[in-house]
N, C-alpha and C positions, 0 to 999 in steps of 0.2 A: 143632755146639759148644756146651758147656753156658752157662747162665747165668753161673753165678760164671767161669767163663775171657773172657765178655764184659766183665764188671764188672771182671776183673782187668787184661785188655788196654784199657778206655777208660782205667783211673784210671792204670795204668803212661802212658800215651803223653798222657798233660794234668797229669805233672808237670813242674816246674820243678827244676833244681838250678843253687845257685852255685857258683863256682870251688872245686873240691877236693872236693865234694862228690861221693861215688857214686853213678851213675845206677845205676838197675836193670840186673840183666843177667840171664845165664843161671843163677847162684846166687840170687838173689832168687825168680825165674819158680820153680822148683823148689822154696824153701820156700814158696812163694804157693800150690802145689797140695796140698802137705801141711799147710798150714792150713785149707784149705778143708776137709779131710775131720774136722777140728776139731766138738766141739758148742759154738757160742759163743752169747750168747745176754745179755739187758738186765745180768743178775745176773751175768754173769762177770768175774770182775778179770784183765788183759790187760797185760804188759810186754812190750816190746823193747828190748835189747839193741844199742846203736850202730844206731840210726834212718834214718843217713842221710838220703834225701828224704822219710821218712815212709810209705814205699810200702807197708810188709806192716803200721803200725800203722794207716793208714788202712783198709787193705783188712780188718781184723779191727773196724774204728771201724764199719764198712759193718753189720756185723752187730746191732748195737747195744750192744755191750761197751763197758765202761769201760777206755779203753785210755791208759796211762803210757809215754811214749817217753823212751829217755835217750840221750844221745851226750856226749862228750868233745870233741867239734867244732862252736864255734860257730855255724860255716857252715853246718853239716847241724843243729841245733838251728833256725836262723832261718828256712832251706829248709822245714824238716818245720811249722814254725808256719804259714807261707805258704799250703804246700800244704794244709796243714786247712783256714785260712779259705777258700781257693779253692774246697775242694769240700765247706764245709760242714759239716764233720764234726768232732765236739769229739774234741779231742785233747790231753793235758797232757806236754807238753814241757819236758825237766827236762836242763839242763846239768851236765855230770861223771860221776862214775864213777859206774857201775852199783851198784856192790855201796853207797858214802856215800850215795846219793841215794834207794834205797830199803828202807834200812834200817828195819826196825822193821815192816815191810810184806811180806804174803805173795801171791802170786797163782795163779792158777787156769790161767792158760797162762803162759809166756814162751817166745818167740821168739825168734832173733838169728841172725845174720849175720855171726860176728864175720872180725874183720882174722883171716886164716890163711896168706897166703903167706910160706915162708919167706924169711926175711932176712939176710944176714951179719952184721949187728949185734945185738947182744945188747940194745941200747935200744930200747924203742918210741919211733918219732918223734912232733915235738911238733906238726907243722905240717905244712900242703901236703899233696896228695892221696894220698901212701902213707900216712898215717895211716890210712886207711878199710881196707890189707890187709895192709901189713908186721907180721908177729908173732913175729920171733926165729926162732932157726936152726933149731927144728925146725917152726915155723910153730904153738906150740900155750900161748907165752905166753895169748893171752885165753882160746883153749879152757877151758886148767887152770884158771883163776878161774870158769869160767861153771862146771865139772862139782863144784867143790869148794864154791859158793856154791849150789847147786840145791836141797839140804832145806833152808835157809832162807829162798830166793824160794817155792818154792812151798806151797801148802796140800796135806795128805792128797789123794790121787786126783788133783792138778795134773800138769799136762803139760809137757816141755821141747822144745820142738824147734831144733834147731841144724841148721844146714849148715855143710860144712867139704870140703876136698881132702882125696883120697885120699893125698894127702904127706903128711900131719898123723896117721894114722894112724888112722882110724878105729874100728879093735879098741881102741885104746887108751883112746878116747873113750868108749866102752860099759864096758869094764873099770872106768875110774875113776866113772863113774857108779852101775853097778852095785856097787861099794863102798861109795859113799854113800848108798845104800838105797835105789837106785831100779832100776826094771825097766826096762831098756834095749835096744834093738836099731835097725840099719840099714834102713829104710824105703823109700827111695828110692835110687835110683844110676843118673849121667847122664854120658857123655863128652861133652866140648866140646873145640873147640880153643884149643890156648894164645892166652895173651895175649900184649901186648907186654911184660909184666912177667915173665912166665916165660919169652920167649925170651930175654932180655934178661941173665937168669941163669942160662943152658943151665950152661956150664961149670963153675959154682960147684955148682950143682943136683947134674949129673951127679958131682962130685968127691965129694961129702957123700952118694952115692950115696941118693937122693932121686929121681932120674929116669933112666931110662935112655938111653943112647946114642940121638940121633936122636927121642927121641921128641915126636910133636906133640898129643896127647889127654890131658885130664886127667881121673880123675875127679873126679864132685863125689856128695857123699853126705847124705842125710836123716838123722838120728839121733834118734828118739825116747825120751821118758824120760818114765817117770809114776813120782811120789813114793808109797811105797804107807803 
């Protein structure tokens, strides 16, 4: 096992999470593996959108990068700040909408595990654990905002790393990022078992054509886009 994998495993195992804060799971691990391939160092400026426990932000901070993490959830902000203190890593954690809190700033790398689970309501939840995953009927409410904002958030040559479900249309994400002036593609795929949230919405997902009958596995993808 590589030292990067060991570092990630040790970090993930030693994170706390306040109630309603999303704990690192398969999608987080997939994105951490992609992050490990990026060239980060003391002069790199990194942004994490939707930091949760701060796992990915802290993973980047271990490289010496200057990392800013943003989340709309106060419990997540507090959790990430506590985890940064416990690991003695410098991390700037901001509360609020990522676009508003980063206005006028550009980054070398933006990493995000946004809410992407399709949900019946067109309105995003304002509280509770579902805030970390519910993302509108197509699962793209936050994804599309990130795609639109990428050219404003990145320096020339900067990279966006985003993970989301295959249900959300990876090809749509690539197309939107390409239209925004980035070179984009899917760099990793993995299948994971359906969790309780998807199982609870099976009939609705099948009715909308987002899942096949009796489907039990969800594809997760990492999309890497570079601002030219």
